[in-house]
N, C-alpha and C positions, 0 to 999 in steps of 0.2 A: 504493500500500500504506500510506503514512504516514497518510492520512486514515482508512482502514478500521481501522487498528490503534489509533487513538485512541478509537474508539467503545467497546470493552470497558473502557477505563480511565475513561470518563465515565459509563457506564450505571449503575454501582452507586449514584451519587448520586441517581438517579431511582428505581431499582428498590427500594432498601432501604426508603424511606418507603412506597412502594406495597405492598411485602410486609407491612409492619407493619400497614397499614390493612386489608388483606385478611385477615390472620391474626386480627385482632381480632373478626371476625364469623364465624369458622369454629369448629367443635368443636375442643377442645384437641388431640386426637391429629392431626387433619388440619392444624391450624395449625402444630404442631411439625414435621411432615414438610415442609410448604410452606416454612417459614422455613429449614430445613436445606438443602433442595434449592436454594433461591434463593441461599443463601450459598455453596454449593459451585460452582454454575454461574458465578456472578459472580467468585468467587475464581480458579477455573481459567481463565476467559476473560481476566481481567486479567493473570494471571501469564503466560499464553501471549502476550499482547500485548507484554509487556516483553521476552520472549525474541525475538519477531519484530523488535523495535526494535534489539536488540543485534546480530543477525546481519549486517545490511548494514554497520554501522560496523566490525564485527570483520573483514569481508572486506578491509579496507585493510591488515590485518596480513599480512606475508608468510607466516607459518606457517599462518594460516587459509586463505589463498589456495591454498597448496600442498596442504593437507589436503582442501579442497573442489574441487581441480582447476580453479580459476578462472583464466581467461585475463585477466580484468580485474575490478576491484571491482564489487560489485552496484550497480545504478543505482536508488537509492531517494530521490533528491533531490540537492540541492547537497552536495558532500562535507563542508563545515564543519557543516551542519545534521545530516547523517546521523551524523557522528562524535559531535557533541555529544549527540544523542538517545541514541546507543548508550552513551555514558559514563554519562548519567543513569540510563537503564534498567538498565545493568549494576550500578550502585551500589545501586539499589533491589532488584534481585534478590539481591545479596549480603546486604544487610540483611535481606530477607525470609527467606532461607535460614538465616541465623544466628538470627533470632528464632524461626522454626519449630523449629529443632533445639534451642534452649535451652528452649522451652516444652515440647516433647515429653519431654526429659530431666527437666525439673522435675516434670512431671505423673507420670512413671513413678516418680521417687524418692519423691514424696509418697504415691502409692498403696502402694509397697513399705513405707514407714515406717508407714503406717496399718495394714497387714496385720500388721506385726511387733508393733505395740502391742496389737492385738486377739487375738494368740495364734495358734497353729497349728491350732486345732480346725477341723473340717470342718462343724460345726453351722451352720445358717442364722443363728442368733441369737448374737451376740457381745456379752457384757455386760462393760463396762469399769468398774472401781471408780473412780468420780469423782463428787464431790458436785455438780459443775456439770452441769446438764441439757443433754443433747445426744443426737441420734440422726440417723443417715444411712445411705444405701445404699452399701455398699462393693463395687464390681465386682471380678470376678476369677473364679477357678475353685477352689471355688464362690464365688458372690456371697454377701455377708453383710449382715445388718442389724445395724449397730453401735448400741448404746444404752448410755448411762451409768446407773449406779445412781441418780444424781440425777434423771434423767428418769423412771425407773421409779417413784420415790417421788412424783413430781409428778402422775402420772396414775392414774386408777382403772383396774381390770382391763379393762373394756370399751373404754376409751379407748386403752389400750395395744394392744389388738387392732386398732383402727382405725389407729393409728400404724404398726404393723407391716405392715398391709395396704398402706398408702401406700408405705412403703419397698420392699415386695415388688413392687409395681407398677413402681417404677423399675428394679429388677433384671430383671424379666421383659421389660419393654419395651426394655431396653438403652438407657435414656435417656442414660446417660453418653456413649455413642458419638455421639449427636446433639449433645450439648452440647460435646464435645471438637471435633467437626467445625466447629461454629460458632466456637469460640474460635480455632481455627487459621485459619479463613477470615478472621476479623477482623484477623489479622496480615498478611494479603495485601492488604487494601485498607481504608483508614480508614473509608469509608462503611459497611462491613459491621459495624462495632462496634455500630451501632444495632439490629442483629438479635439481639444476645445477650440483652438483658433480656426482650423479648417471647418469645423461645424458652424461656428459663428459666421464665417465667410459664406458658406453654402446657404445658410438661412437668410442672410442679407441679399444674396443673389436671387434666391427664390422670390423674395419680396420685391426686388427690383423688377424682375420679369413680370410679376403680377401687376405692378404699378404701370409698367409700359403697356401692358395689354389693356388695363382699365382706361388709360387716357388716350390710347391709340396712337402714341407717338413716342418712340424710343429716345429720340433726341431730347424731347421735353423732359422725360423721366430722368435722363442722364444729367441734364442741366439743373433740374431741381435738386437732385442728390448732391451734385458738386457744389452748388451755391449754398445749400444748407450746411454742408460740411465746412466750407470756408467761413461762413458766418459764425458757426459754433466754435471754431478753433481760433477765430480772430479776436474773440473777447475773453480775457482772462477771468478766472474765478468760477465758482460753482453756482448753478441755478438754485433758486429757492425750491424748485421742484426737483430735488435731488433724485437722480435716476437710480432706481434699484439695480442691483448687479445682474439680476436674472431677466431683465427686460431688454428688448432689442430696439434699435433706432436706426434711422436712415443714415445718420452721420457716423455710424460705427464701422470699424474694420478698415481695410485698405480701399478707401474711396476711389483713388485714381484707377486702380485695377478694376473696380466694379463699373466705373463709368466707361472705361475702355471696352469692357465686356458688353455693355449695353449698346455701344456704338459699333461693335464688331471689329474693333481695331486692336484689341488687347491680346496679349499672350499670357499663358498661365504663370510665367516666371520660372518654369522648369523645362528641362529638355522634353520634347514630345516623345511619347511612348509609341513604339511600333505596335501594331495589332497583336503580334506574337508576345511582346513583352507585357502588354495589358493582360492577355490571357494568363500568362505565367504569374503575374502579381496577384490577379484575382484568384487564381487557383491556390496560391500560397496563403492568401488571406482565408479562404474557405477551409483549407487544411488546418490552419492555426486555430480558427474558431471551433472547428469540429473536434480537434484534439483536446482543446481546453475543456469543452463540455463533456466529451466522452470520458476523458481521464478523471474528471471530478465524479462522474457517475460511477465509473469503475472503482475508484477508490472508496466511494461510499458503500458499494456492494461488498468490496473486500473487507471493509471495517465491520459490516453487518455479519459476515461470516466469522470474523474473529470474536465478535460479541457472543455469538451462539456457542462457539467453542469455549469461551471463558465462562459461559453459563452452564457448561456441561451438557449442552444439547447437541444433537446431531445436525450438522449443517446441511445434510443431504435430504432431510425430511421435507 
C-alpha cells in the first residue's frame, strides 16, 4: 500500500504542467473546465493518500485499535516507518484543514462585506460612488455587476455595455465557483498552484468571447476591456468597493494578451504544439489523472484488506 499511496502525492507535479499545456490550445470554456477538473481530481486523490498514510500508524494507538476492533496493528511496513509517515501525513492534513477552513471563512467574509458596500438592492447593476475605476462580478442571490462611478466616466456608453456583458458572463457561467475550487485545491497540494493563473486567464477569455458575441463587435469588446484596464491601473489606491479574491473582473489577468486574442492578432506566448505533441501531452495528462485516482482507490482497497487481516477475519470472504 505504501508505494501505491505515494503515486497520488507525486502525480500533481507531472499533471499540472501537462494540464496547463493542454488548456493553452483549447477554447476558453473547455480549458477552464479541464483545469478545474484536473485540480479537483488531483487534490482529492492526494488528500485521500494522506488519510491512507495516517490510518496504519494510528492503528498503534490503543483507542484506535479498540475502535477498529483490531487484534493487532495494521501491517503497512516496519513500525518506525509506518508511524513516522503517519505523523507527517497527519500534520499535513491538519495544516490543510486549517488552511481550507481559514480560506473559506475569509472568502465568505469578503463576499459579505462587498455585498454590504454595494447596498441591499436586488438590481443587477450596483453603482458605487468612487472616483477610482473598478468593476467586477459579485456572486450571490442575485448576482450583481458592481461598477464604480469612476469606471462609468472612463468608458463610452457602448463600451460600458461590453463591460457589463463581460461581467454578466461571469455571473451566468458561475465562474467564481470554478475559481474558488481551484484556489482550495491549490491549498491541498503545492503543485496545483500552477493551475490558478491559467484558469483565471481561461475564465476571462470565456467572458471576453461572451461579451463580443453579446455586443456583436469584437473590436468594441477589445476596446472596452483595454480602456477599462488602463483606467483601473492608472489611478493608485484601492476602491471602497474592495474586490473579493474569488470574484472575476474584466480588468484582471494579462489584458494585452486577451485583447490580442479578441482581435485575432495574438499568440499564446508559447511555442505552438504540433498535433502529435498535443496528443502526447493530452495522453500524458489523462494517464496522470487516471493513475492518481486508481492508485488512491487501490491503496484504499489494500488498506481494507489489511484491516480485515488485523481483525482476524478472512479477506477472501
